[in-house]
VEXTOR-894083 format. One line per field, with one value per atom (N, C-alpha, C): residue number from 1; x negated, y negated, z; atom name. Coordinates in pm, 1 decimal, m for minus. Example, Ala and Ser with C-alpha at 12.3 -4.5 7.8 and 13.67 -1.06 7.14 Angstrom:
! VEXTOR-894083
seq c(1;1;1;2;2;2)
c1 c(m1319.0;m1230.0;m1320.0;m1285.0;m1367.0;m1290.0)
c2 c(569.0;450.0;330.0;225.0;106.0;m3.0)
c3 c(780.0;780.0;780.0;708.0;714.0;787.0)
atom c(N;CA;C;N;CA;C)
END
This chain:
! VEXTOR-894083
seq c(1;1;1;2;2;2;3;3;3;4;4;4;5;5;5;6;6;6;7;7;7;8;8;8;9;9;9;10;10;10;11;11;11;12;12;12;13;13;13;14;14;14;15;15;15;16;16;16;17;17;17;18;18;18;19;19;19;20;20;20;21;21;21;22;22;22;23;23;23;24;24;24;25;25;25;26;26;26;27;27;27;28;28;28;29;29;29;30;30;30;31;31;31;32;32;32;33;33;33;34;34;34;35;35;35;36;36;36;37;37;37;38;38;38;39;39;39;40;40;40;41;41;41;42;42;42;43;43;43;44;44;44;45;45;45;46;46;46;47;47;47;48;48;48;49;49;49;50;50;50;51;51;51;52;52;52;53;53;53;54;54;54;55;55;55;56;56;56;57;57;57;58;58;58;59;59;59;60;60;60;61;61;61;62;62;62;63;63;63;64;64;64;65;65;65;66;66;66;67;67;67;68;68;68;69;69;69;70;70;70;71;71;71;72;72;72;73;73;73;74;74;74;75;75;75;76;76;76;77;77;77;78;78;78;79;79;79;80;80;80;81;81;81;82;82;82;83;83;83;84;84;84;85;85;85;86;86;86;87;87;87;88;88;88;89;89;89;90;90;90;91;91;91;92;92;92;93;93;93;94;94;94;95;95;95;96;96;96;97;97;97;98;98;98;99;99;99;100;100;100;101;101;101;102;102;102;103;103;103;104;104;104;105;105;105;106;106;106;107;107;107;108;108;108;109;109;109;110;110;110;111;111;111;112;112;112;113;113;113;114;114;114;115;115;115;116;116;116;117;117;117;118;118;118;119;119;119;120;120;120;121;121;121;122;122;122;123;123;123;124;124;124;125;125;125;126;126;126;127;127;127;128;128;128;129;129;129;130;130;130;131;131;131;132;132;132;133;133;133;134;134;134;135;135;135;136;136;136;137;137;137;138;138;138;139;139;139;140;140;140;141;141;141;142;142;142;143;143;143;144;144;144;145;145;145;146;146;146;147;147;147;148;148;148;149;149;149;150;150;150;151;151;151;152;152;152;153;153;153;154;154;154;155;155;155;156;156;156;157;157;157;158;158;158;159;159;159;160;160;160;161;161;161;162;162;162;163;163;163;164;164;164;165;165;165;166;166;166;167;167;167;168;168;168;169;169;169;170;170;170;171;171;171;172;172;172;173;173;173;174;174;174;175;175;175;176;176;176;177;177;177;178;178;178;179;179;179;180;180;180;181;181;181;182;182;182;183;183;183;184;184;184;185;185;185;186;186;186;187;187;187;188;188;188;189;189;189;190;190;190;191;191;191;192;192;192;193;193;193;194;194;194;195;195;195;196;196;196;197;197;197;198;198;198;199;199;199;200;200;200;201;201;201;202;202;202;203;203;203;204;204;204;205;205;205;206;206;206;207;207;207)
c1 c(1848.0;1747.1;1709.2;1570.9;1452.3;1488.6;1645.3;1700.0;1779.5;1788.6;1892.9;1803.2;1709.1;1555.1;1558.1;1501.3;1404.7;1546.5;1661.6;1764.8;1759.4;1793.5;1763.3;1648.0;1541.9;1409.6;1415.0;1428.0;1474.4;1595.4;1714.4;1797.4;1731.9;1661.6;1598.7;1524.6;1411.2;1321.6;1355.9;1470.0;1536.4;1612.0;1686.0;1764.6;1680.5;1549.8;1421.7;1387.7;1373.2;1319.9;1418.1;1525.2;1676.3;1694.3;1624.5;1682.3;1554.2;1437.2;1326.5;1364.4;1413.4;1467.9;1535.8;1671.1;1789.1;1670.8;1605.1;1497.8;1472.5;1423.2;1390.3;1489.7;1608.7;1673.5;1663.5;1650.4;1610.2;1511.8;1560.9;1488.3;1388.7;1272.6;1191.9;1227.9;1223.1;1258.2;1091.4;1093.5;970.8;978.9;955.0;1037.4;952.5;990.7;973.1;1001.8;878.7;886.5;853.8;953.9;938.1;940.2;851.5;846.4;849.0;926.7;914.6;851.4;770.3;651.9;644.3;665.5;647.3;526.4;409.8;270.8;310.9;330.8;303.8;193.7;187.0;68.3;100.6;m3.4;10.3;m162.0;m150.4;m287.6;m363.6;m491.3;m616.8;m644.3;m609.9;m616.6;m482.7;m432.9;m285.8;m247.5;m382.6;m403.0;m320.5;m224.8;m140.6;14.7;8.4;148.1;212.2;345.1;375.2;467.9;463.0;557.9;472.9;527.5;444.8;556.9;524.0;546.3;539.0;648.2;660.9;648.5;546.2;523.2;582.3;668.8;697.5;651.1;644.5;604.3;668.4;630.4;672.8;589.7;586.6;497.5;543.9;489.0;514.3;493.7;515.1;418.3;475.0;437.9;495.4;468.8;515.1;518.1;405.3;406.8;372.2;204.1;175.9;m28.3;m36.4;25.7;38.3;m145.6;m190.4;m332.2;m317.9;m309.7;m295.6;m395.8;m436.7;m549.9;m495.6;m567.9;m481.5;m651.2;m633.7;m743.0;m684.6;m686.2;m659.3;m741.2;m717.9;m829.7;m778.8;m857.5;m831.9;m931.2;m867.4;m924.9;m891.0;m903.2;m910.7;m874.8;m954.0;m1040.6;m907.6;m926.6;m835.9;m873.8;m827.3;m857.3;m817.3;m925.4;m908.5;m765.1;m687.3;m570.7;m481.0;m540.2;m403.1;m366.3;m398.4;m311.6;m417.1;m297.7;m397.2;m392.8;m304.4;m310.2;m322.3;m388.0;m408.2;m362.4;m274.8;m257.0;m199.4;m273.2;m244.0;m222.2;m119.3;m122.1;m164.2;m190.3;m242.6;m174.6;m117.9;m32.5;m74.1;m135.9;m170.8;m113.0;m118.1;2.4;m18.9;77.1;84.3;109.7;220.6;272.8;312.3;218.1;249.2;298.8;393.7;367.1;347.6;280.4;282.5;202.4;331.4;298.2;223.9;116.8;30.7;m44.1;m67.9;m183.9;m120.0;m6.4;73.9;99.6;118.6;55.0;90.0;125.7;142.8;98.3;m8.3;m101.3;m28.7;m70.0;m8.2;m132.6;m84.3;m216.1;m348.0;m322.5;m458.0;m549.7;m544.0;m589.2;m700.8;m644.9;m743.9;m870.9;m948.5;m1134.4;m1119.1;m1067.8;m1071.6;m924.8;m898.1;m763.1;m702.5;m584.9;m451.0;m453.8;m426.1;m329.9;m238.2;m177.1;m139.0;m90.9;m153.5;m173.5;m96.7;m33.1;91.8;15.7;2.3;m65.6;23.3;12.3;51.4;m29.2;38.8;m17.6;49.2;37.7;137.1;282.9;284.6;376.5;444.6;400.4;459.4;368.9;494.5;412.0;347.5;220.1;183.0;139.9;161.2;183.7;115.6;175.0;82.0;m58.4;m101.4;m190.0;m197.5;m186.9;m165.3;m333.7;m378.5;m525.0;m530.9;m598.9;m567.3;m642.5;m755.3;m838.1;m831.8;m870.8;m841.4;m960.0;m1010.8;m1127.6;m1032.3;m936.4;m804.7;m807.2;m780.5;m746.0;m726.7;m723.7;m784.2;m588.6;m587.1;m545.9;m606.6;m629.6;m743.3;m645.0;m683.9;m612.5;m706.0;m582.7;m648.4;m555.6;m643.1;m606.5;m622.4;m507.9;m536.2;m521.5;m672.8;m709.4;m679.4;m621.1;m566.8;m423.4;m358.3;m256.2;m124.4;m158.0;m145.0;m174.6;m115.7;m213.4;m167.0;m191.1;m121.3;m178.9;m105.2;m194.1;m193.2;m358.0;m324.6;m376.6;m301.6;m357.0;m489.6;m563.2;m695.9;m735.9;m685.1;m714.9;m861.7;m942.8;m1052.1;m1026.0;m899.8;m891.7;m922.8;m972.4;m1062.7;m947.2;m812.7;m730.5;m643.5;m624.0;m471.9;m512.3;m442.7;m499.9;m388.5;m363.3;m289.9;m333.5;m287.6;m326.8;m225.0;m96.3;25.9;9.7;85.1;88.6;193.8;177.2;255.2;391.5;518.6;594.5;599.0;670.2;702.5;846.4;908.6;1057.8;1125.7;1134.3;1161.9;1224.5;1266.1;1391.7;1436.1;1545.9;1634.3;1587.4;1619.9;1587.1;1600.0;1718.7;1714.5;1644.8;1627.4;1502.1;1533.6;1360.7;1326.3;1350.3;1486.3;1478.7;1387.2;1267.4;1165.9;1270.4;1272.0;1272.6;1199.8;1229.5;1097.6;1071.2;901.2;874.6;951.1;933.7;1057.9;1168.1;1230.4;1341.2;1333.1;1203.7;1144.1;1087.7;1057.1;1014.1;1118.2;1237.4;1384.9;1433.8;1424.6;1475.0;1382.2;1280.9;1154.1;1204.4;1237.4;1261.8;1410.4;1488.4;1611.0;1609.7;1473.3;1488.4;1407.0;1333.2;1253.8;1367.9;1461.1;1562.4;1648.7;1645.3;1762.3;1674.4;1558.1;1457.6;1461.0;1395.2;1413.7;1574.4;1698.5;1764.0;1813.4;1734.9;1789.0;1670.2;1557.6;1457.7;1539.3;1581.9;1651.4;1802.5;1872.8;1968.8;1930.7;1801.4;1799.6;1699.6;1692.5;1569.4;1669.4;1798.7;1945.3;1994.4;1988.0;2066.0;1935.5;1833.0;1721.6;1739.9;1739.1;1723.0;1866.4)
c2 c(m12285.8;m12237.7;m12178.8;m12203.2;m12097.7;m11974.4;m11931.4;m11789.4;m11689.0;m11825.3;m11743.9;m11690.4;m11772.6;m11727.1;m11586.5;m11533.3;m11464.3;m11363.1;m11362.6;m11254.4;m11188.4;m11317.0;m11233.9;m11179.7;m11213.7;m11148.9;m11000.8;m11045.8;m10846.0;m10794.7;m10835.7;m10764.9;m10704.0;m10803.8;m10774.9;m10668.8;m10603.8;m10572.3;m10411.7;m10445.7;m10295.7;m10223.4;m10340.2;m10308.7;m10203.0;m10238.2;m10185.0;m10039.4;m10053.4;m9915.1;m9795.0;m9859.0;m9752.8;m9727.9;m9790.2;m9786.6;m9641.3;m9679.3;m9603.3;m9414.2;m9464.1;m9367.6;m9262.9;m9310.7;m9251.1;m9202.2;m9202.9;m9165.6;m9018.3;m8985.9;m8845.9;m8814.3;m8781.5;m8801.9;m8692.5;m8573.8;m8454.6;m8354.1;m8316.2;m8352.2;m8198.7;m8178.5;m8069.2;m7958.2;m7826.6;m7731.8;m7662.4;m7673.6;m7610.7;m7465.5;m7333.8;m7237.9;m7119.0;m7149.1;m7030.8;m6921.6;m6854.9;m6658.8;m6578.1;m6489.9;m6447.6;m6262.5;m6183.1;m6104.6;m6029.6;m5925.1;m5818.0;m5671.2;m5620.2;m5556.4;m5433.0;m5301.0;m5207.5;m5153.6;m5123.9;m5058.5;m4887.3;m4810.9;m4663.3;m4651.7;m4620.1;m4599.9;m4463.5;m4361.4;m4296.2;m4283.9;m4166.4;m4171.7;m4070.7;m4140.3;m4031.4;m3886.8;m3919.9;m3763.9;m3658.1;m3671.4;m3628.9;m3608.9;m3620.8;m3615.9;m3510.1;m3452.3;m3312.5;m3340.8;m3505.0;m3473.1;m3592.1;m3552.0;m3605.6;m3766.5;m3762.9;m3871.1;m3997.0;m4079.0;m4243.1;m4291.3;m4393.0;m4520.2;m4638.3;m4708.1;m4826.6;m4952.0;m5004.4;m5161.2;m5217.8;m5354.8;m5450.0;m5562.8;m5607.0;m5760.8;m5839.7;m5984.1;m6108.1;m6175.0;m6198.8;m6347.1;m6403.3;m6587.6;m6619.8;m6712.9;m6774.8;m6878.9;m6949.4;m7066.3;m7142.8;m7096.8;m7077.8;m7021.4;m7141.2;m7258.7;m7329.4;m7325.3;m7238.3;m7229.8;m7098.1;m7054.5;m6948.9;m7000.0;m6913.8;m6875.6;m6744.9;m6787.0;m6679.4;m6649.4;m6478.0;m6447.0;m6356.9;m6383.3;m6276.8;m6231.9;m6090.6;m6005.8;m5967.2;m6015.6;m5923.4;m5840.3;m5782.2;m5656.8;m5712.6;m5694.5;m5699.3;m5678.0;m5613.2;m5560.1;m5392.5;m5318.1;m5158.4;m5073.4;m5133.1;m5013.8;m5007.5;m4855.2;m4852.6;m4871.9;m5001.8;m5016.1;m4927.1;m4926.8;m4779.7;m4762.8;m4681.1;m4601.2;m4674.6;m4727.9;m4717.2;m4941.3;m4940.7;m5104.9;m5229.4;m5271.6;m5388.3;m5523.2;m5584.3;m5653.1;m5657.1;m5716.9;m5714.0;m5886.3;m5868.4;m6003.2;m5991.1;m6108.1;m6123.5;m6214.1;m6253.8;m6385.2;m6374.1;m6485.7;m6483.9;m6585.6;m6572.5;m6661.1;m6678.5;m6821.7;m6853.0;m6812.8;m6712.5;m6690.7;m6802.3;m6869.5;m6991.2;m6941.5;m6841.6;m6797.1;m6632.7;m6518.8;m6453.8;m6390.1;m6272.7;m6235.3;m6097.0;m5988.1;m5885.0;m5801.2;m5736.4;m5672.8;m5543.5;m5569.3;m5466.6;m5414.3;m5342.9;m5371.4;m5389.3;m5439.0;m5534.1;m5706.8;m5733.6;m5865.4;m5883.5;m6029.0;m6038.1;m6133.6;m6087.2;m6142.0;m6226.2;m6387.5;m6492.9;m6506.5;m6592.2;m6658.7;m6749.7;m6761.6;m6844.1;m6687.2;m6575.7;m6472.2;m6379.5;m6488.6;m6411.0;m6476.0;m6396.0;m6414.1;m6472.9;m6458.8;m6565.6;m6580.6;m6689.5;m6707.0;m6562.1;m6591.9;m6474.3;m6483.8;m6449.2;m6407.6;m6300.3;m6334.2;m6185.8;m6183.4;m6127.6;m6066.5;m5992.6;m6003.4;m5915.5;m5899.8;m5767.5;m5721.2;m5666.8;m5664.4;m5654.8;m5602.5;m5505.6;m5430.5;m5459.5;m5465.5;m5529.8;m5555.8;m5671.9;m5692.6;m5647.0;m5512.2;m5409.1;m5450.2;m5444.9;m5477.7;m5316.6;m5341.6;m5195.7;m5212.2;m5303.9;m5347.4;m5441.7;m5457.9;m5576.7;m5551.1;m5668.2;m5660.0;m5751.0;m5724.6;m5843.1;m5842.9;m5966.4;m5963.5;m6045.1;m5950.1;m6039.2;m5983.3;m6010.4;m5930.5;m5986.3;m5949.0;m5998.0;m5881.6;m5937.1;m5847.1;m5717.1;m5665.9;m5566.1;m5438.5;m5532.3;m5443.6;m5541.4;m5448.2;m5554.4;m5470.2;m5527.9;m5488.6;m5473.8;m5418.5;m5355.2;m5285.8;m5338.9;m5252.2;m5107.7;m5063.2;m4915.9;m4906.1;m4842.5;m4804.3;m4678.0;m4630.9;m4522.8;m4518.7;m4502.9;m4559.8;m4727.7;m4724.0;m4900.0;m4909.1;m4778.3;m4802.2;m4821.9;m4807.9;m4801.6;m4923.3;m4987.9;m5047.5;m5012.6;m5069.7;m4993.2;m5116.6;m5143.8;m5190.1;m5065.3;m5048.9;m4980.4;m5056.1;m4984.4;m5079.1;m4978.4;m5036.8;m5063.3;m5080.0;m4960.6;m5047.5;m4978.4;m5090.2;m5090.4;m5044.4;m5035.3;m4953.2;m4788.1;m4728.6;m4630.3;m4505.7;m4480.5;m4413.6;m4431.3;m4519.7;m4544.5;m4572.5;m4475.5;m4496.8;m4489.5;m4538.1;m4563.0;m4494.9;m4416.5;m4395.5;m4380.7;m4457.8;m4480.1;m4609.8;m4639.2;m4768.1;m4863.3;m4945.3;m5044.8;m5100.6;m5078.7;m5122.1;m5295.4;m5320.7;m5479.2;m5500.5;m5623.4;m5652.8;m5752.5;m5767.6;m5942.2;m6007.5;m6082.2;m6151.1;m6284.0;m6318.3;m6383.9;m6519.3;m6624.7;m6793.2;m6847.8;m6983.8;m7104.9;m7162.3;m7239.7;m7285.4;m7451.8;m7483.4;m7624.4;m7768.3;m7839.6;m7966.1;m8093.7;m8114.6;m8192.5;m8342.3;m8454.9;m8565.6;m8618.3;m8685.0;m8726.9;m8879.7;m8897.3;m9036.3;m9204.3;m9172.3;m9253.0;m9260.9;m9200.4;m9205.9;m9257.6;m9222.4;m9208.8;m9403.3;m9451.2;m9579.7;m9653.4;m9623.3;m9730.2;m9699.3;m9611.3;m9611.2;m9676.3;m9710.5;m9793.3;m9950.2;m9960.9;m10123.5;m10157.8;m10050.4;m10030.6;m10127.3;m10054.5;m10059.1;m10239.2;m10272.5;m10356.9;m10502.8;m10466.2;m10575.9;m10604.0;m10497.1;m10557.6;m10617.7;m10570.5;m10648.9;m10779.7;m10821.4;m10971.6;m11038.5;m10999.4;m11037.6;m11107.7;m11004.6;m11037.6;m11176.7;m11162.4;m11256.4;m11382.8;m11379.6;m11498.8;m11560.6;m11462.0;m11511.6;m11573.3;m11536.1;m11569.0;m11740.5;m11740.3;m11856.9;m11952.1;m11912.7;m12020.1;m12082.8;m11939.1;m11976.9;m12086.2;m12063.4;m12160.1;m12311.7;m12342.5;m12423.7;m12536.5)
c3 c(2331.8;2200.2;2190.3;2325.1;2329.8;2341.9;2474.9;2470.5;2360.4;2284.2;2201.7;2065.0;2046.9;1970.1;1998.7;2167.1;2210.3;2200.0;2193.9;2245.3;2053.8;1969.0;1809.1;1793.2;1860.0;1774.3;1840.6;1965.2;2050.7;1944.5;1941.1;1887.0;1732.5;1662.8;1536.2;1542.0;1646.2;1618.1;1686.5;1743.9;1834.8;1706.5;1621.8;1483.7;1393.4;1346.7;1279.8;1323.0;1482.6;1541.6;1547.6;1547.6;1513.0;1390.4;1287.1;1144.8;1110.2;1171.3;1145.7;1216.0;1349.5;1408.5;1308.0;1277.9;1174.4;1058.0;1025.3;898.9;966.3;1086.9;1148.5;1239.9;1199.8;1361.6;1354.0;1291.7;1338.3;1467.1;1526.8;1620.0;1603.5;1638.5;1600.5;1674.3;1635.6;1735.7;1797.5;1898.2;2004.1;1998.7;1894.7;1922.3;2077.5;2211.8;2259.7;2265.1;2270.7;2268.3;2393.2;2441.8;2527.4;2555.3;2579.6;2564.5;2741.2;2734.4;2875.2;2810.8;2939.3;2876.8;2985.4;2920.7;3075.9;3028.2;3133.2;3120.6;3230.1;3174.4;3193.8;3301.2;3443.5;3528.5;3616.7;3610.6;3728.7;3778.4;3888.0;3981.7;3911.4;3922.1;3820.6;3933.1;4018.9;4083.7;4093.1;3960.2;3976.0;3787.9;3755.2;3581.9;3452.2;3590.9;3510.1;3584.3;3647.4;3668.0;3556.8;3549.3;3390.0;3464.8;3620.0;3674.7;3632.4;3555.1;3542.1;3600.4;3611.8;3699.8;3601.6;3565.0;3530.4;3562.7;3521.4;3590.1;3457.8;3519.1;3434.9;3406.2;3346.2;3331.9;3201.6;3218.4;3114.1;3063.6;2960.6;2915.8;2801.2;2810.9;2694.9;2599.7;2514.0;2446.3;2361.0;2311.9;2138.3;2048.5;1975.9;1844.8;1727.0;1768.4;1759.7;1721.5;1777.9;1849.6;1742.4;1651.2;1587.9;1460.1;1475.5;1360.9;1272.1;1162.7;1046.9;1001.6;983.2;904.3;829.6;699.3;615.7;490.1;495.2;390.5;304.0;176.4;38.4;m57.9;m73.5;m207.5;m312.2;m405.7;m552.4;m558.7;m763.5;m857.0;m834.6;m920.3;m967.2;m826.7;m773.7;m644.6;m547.3;m513.5;m393.8;m245.3;m164.7;m32.6;54.0;140.8;278.7;306.1;309.2;336.6;237.9;166.3;73.6;74.3;166.1;183.3;116.0;78.5;m31.7;56.7;171.4;267.7;400.8;466.7;638.0;644.4;743.4;841.9;941.3;1026.3;1185.3;1210.1;1322.2;1376.8;1531.3;1598.7;1730.1;1768.4;1907.3;1948.7;2070.6;2154.2;2278.2;2402.3;2506.2;2597.6;2712.3;2733.9;2881.5;2975.3;3008.8;3090.7;3125.4;3195.3;3237.6;3351.9;3402.1;3553.8;3500.2;3620.8;3618.2;3756.0;3815.5;3927.3;3947.4;4062.4;4079.0;4161.1;4251.7;4380.6;4455.1;4499.8;4569.7;4597.6;4437.1;4405.3;4245.8;4239.3;4095.5;4072.0;3913.6;3854.2;3756.5;3748.7;3658.6;3584.7;3500.3;3403.8;3456.0;3627.9;3687.9;3693.9;3692.1;3730.9;3610.9;3534.9;3379.0;3345.7;3325.4;3312.4;3169.7;3083.7;2918.5;2899.7;2775.3;2741.4;2692.1;2731.8;2710.1;2610.7;2505.9;2356.6;2350.0;2255.2;2184.8;2052.3;1955.1;1825.1;1766.4;1635.1;1587.5;1460.9;1435.0;1282.6;1192.6;1065.3;970.1;850.2;788.3;653.3;532.4;457.9;351.5;365.2;502.4;531.2;594.8;637.2;807.4;882.1;993.2;1161.1;1164.8;1182.4;1241.5;1369.7;1466.5;1639.1;1678.0;1834.4;1914.1;1981.7;2002.6;2078.9;2173.3;2326.1;2415.1;2491.7;2493.7;2526.0;2684.7;2754.9;2935.8;2911.5;3056.3;3135.9;3269.4;3380.1;3519.2;3571.7;3688.7;3819.6;3805.6;3795.7;3863.7;3740.6;3611.0;3481.9;3369.0;3266.0;3133.8;3016.0;2922.9;2848.6;2696.2;2641.1;2551.2;2396.0;2306.4;2130.1;2148.8;2077.3;1998.8;1901.9;1796.3;1685.6;1624.8;1515.5;1430.8;1319.9;1252.6;1120.0;1066.3;1006.6;970.1;933.3;999.1;1021.3;1133.7;1240.8;1366.9;1450.2;1532.5;1648.9;1789.4;1877.7;1995.4;2127.9;2263.1;2366.0;2456.0;2507.7;2658.4;2762.5;2906.2;3015.4;3079.6;3095.5;3139.6;3288.3;3420.8;3514.6;3588.8;3667.4;3723.6;3858.3;3899.0;4007.1;4031.9;4100.9;4114.3;4080.4;4101.3;4114.0;4049.6;3960.5;3875.2;3739.2;3667.2;3513.5;3446.9;3238.4;3169.2;3074.8;2997.2;2868.1;2761.2;2766.2;2709.6;2636.7;2500.9;2508.1;2547.5;2547.2;2622.2;2515.5;2569.4;2499.1;2541.1;2442.8;2450.1;2391.4;2465.2;2433.3;2406.2;2272.9;2264.5;2346.7;2419.9;2490.8;2389.0;2393.2;2311.5;2370.3;2350.1;2396.1;2310.7;2338.9;2294.0;2278.3;2130.9;2132.3;2184.7;2227.6;2309.5;2237.2;2234.5;2156.8;2176.1;2136.4;2131.4;2069.2;2157.0;2071.0;1988.4;1850.2;1772.0;1818.3;1780.3;1868.8;1854.4;1741.9;1617.5;1792.9;1782.1;1902.5;2014.3;2068.4;2184.4;2259.5;2082.7;2079.7;2088.0;2018.5;1973.8;2130.2;2228.5;2400.0;2445.5;2424.5;2509.8;2476.8;2340.9;2291.7;2336.3;2351.1;2420.1;2585.0;2633.0;2790.5;2823.1;2688.9;2719.9;2677.6;2630.8;2542.8;2647.2;2746.2;2859.4;2991.3;2960.1;3079.1;3029.0;2868.5;2839.4;2895.1;2850.7;2869.3;3007.9;3131.3;3313.4;3267.0;3198.2;3289.0;3228.0;3116.2;3056.1;3126.7;3197.8;3265.6;3393.5;3437.4;3509.9;3541.7;3451.1;3417.4;3393.4;3333.1;3339.5;3482.7;3556.4;3677.9;3740.8;3734.0;3758.5;3774.0;3620.6;3512.5;3606.5)
atom c(N;CA;C;N;CA;C;N;CA;C;N;CA;C;N;CA;C;N;CA;C;N;CA;C;N;CA;C;N;CA;C;N;CA;C;N;CA;C;N;CA;C;N;CA;C;N;CA;C;N;CA;C;N;CA;C;N;CA;C;N;CA;C;N;CA;C;N;CA;C;N;CA;C;N;CA;C;N;CA;C;N;CA;C;N;CA;C;N;CA;C;N;CA;C;N;CA;C;N;CA;C;N;CA;C;N;CA;C;N;CA;C;N;CA;C;N;CA;C;N;CA;C;N;CA;C;N;CA;C;N;CA;C;N;CA;C;N;CA;C;N;CA;C;N;CA;C;N;CA;C;N;CA;C;N;CA;C;N;CA;C;N;CA;C;N;CA;C;N;CA;C;N;CA;C;N;CA;C;N;CA;C;N;CA;C;N;CA;C;N;CA;C;N;CA;C;N;CA;C;N;CA;C;N;CA;C;N;CA;C;N;CA;C;N;CA;C;N;CA;C;N;CA;C;N;CA;C;N;CA;C;N;CA;C;N;CA;C;N;CA;C;N;CA;C;N;CA;C;N;CA;C;N;CA;C;N;CA;C;N;CA;C;N;CA;C;N;CA;C;N;CA;C;N;CA;C;N;CA;C;N;CA;C;N;CA;C;N;CA;C;N;CA;C;N;CA;C;N;CA;C;N;CA;C;N;CA;C;N;CA;C;N;CA;C;N;CA;C;N;CA;C;N;CA;C;N;CA;C;N;CA;C;N;CA;C;N;CA;C;N;CA;C;N;CA;C;N;CA;C;N;CA;C;N;CA;C;N;CA;C;N;CA;C;N;CA;C;N;CA;C;N;CA;C;N;CA;C;N;CA;C;N;CA;C;N;CA;C;N;CA;C;N;CA;C;N;CA;C;N;CA;C;N;CA;C;N;CA;C;N;CA;C;N;CA;C;N;CA;C;N;CA;C;N;CA;C;N;CA;C;N;CA;C;N;CA;C;N;CA;C;N;CA;C;N;CA;C;N;CA;C;N;CA;C;N;CA;C;N;CA;C;N;CA;C;N;CA;C;N;CA;C;N;CA;C;N;CA;C;N;CA;C;N;CA;C;N;CA;C;N;CA;C;N;CA;C;N;CA;C;N;CA;C;N;CA;C;N;CA;C;N;CA;C;N;CA;C;N;CA;C;N;CA;C;N;CA;C;N;CA;C;N;CA;C;N;CA;C;N;CA;C;N;CA;C;N;CA;C;N;CA;C;N;CA;C;N;CA;C;N;CA;C;N;CA;C;N;CA;C;N;CA;C;N;CA;C;N;CA;C;N;CA;C;N;CA;C;N;CA;C;N;CA;C;N;CA;C;N;CA;C;N;CA;C;N;CA;C;N;CA;C;N;CA;C;N;CA;C;N;CA;C;N;CA;C;N;CA;C;N;CA;C;N;CA;C;N;CA;C;N;CA;C;N;CA;C;N;CA;C;N;CA;C;N;CA;C;N;CA;C;N;CA;C;N;CA;C;N;CA;C;N;CA;C;N;CA;C;N;CA;C;N;CA;C;N;CA;C;N;CA;C;N;CA;C;N;CA;C;N;CA;C;N;CA;C;N;CA;C;N;CA;C;N;CA;C;N;CA;C;N;CA;C)
END
């Protein structure tokens, strides 16, 4: 009798959790964004050479880390360069690889948190800024007035230099499906129900 009540209680709990899970059955999509980038460099001792050596790199982030800042101008006065709205999104970069000086630099080599900043003027993208500094190089922000923005590579090595904008290329990736907490709870209860059933059968065999 006690075994039947225990089984009925467990099934009731399991049914309740599955009902809760059915309400929020749609999985949360954690969109992971990946960019490839290319850094053109040349030797400082040959500044008149046009032979640039592009170094490829890659980084990625979760767009859930986005922090948005907006500046809007109101009134009759004309703002600087005629732009009425500035907006930028900042993302926390948690993966990065870049080959330089015969080694591959990663997030572990960063002197401070790495971030990507995408800026807009009147809803038009004006550039991307990758902020990353190590003991051997840094990525720095450059801009022309308030209409154009780009990222440059600044080497701390005495004979390597770059004065051109870094190119970014978006890599298309599939979103990662994350189970809802209610679904995880339901699976946990199912496991618990199975465990209790095994204990009940064992107790009956002992009796």
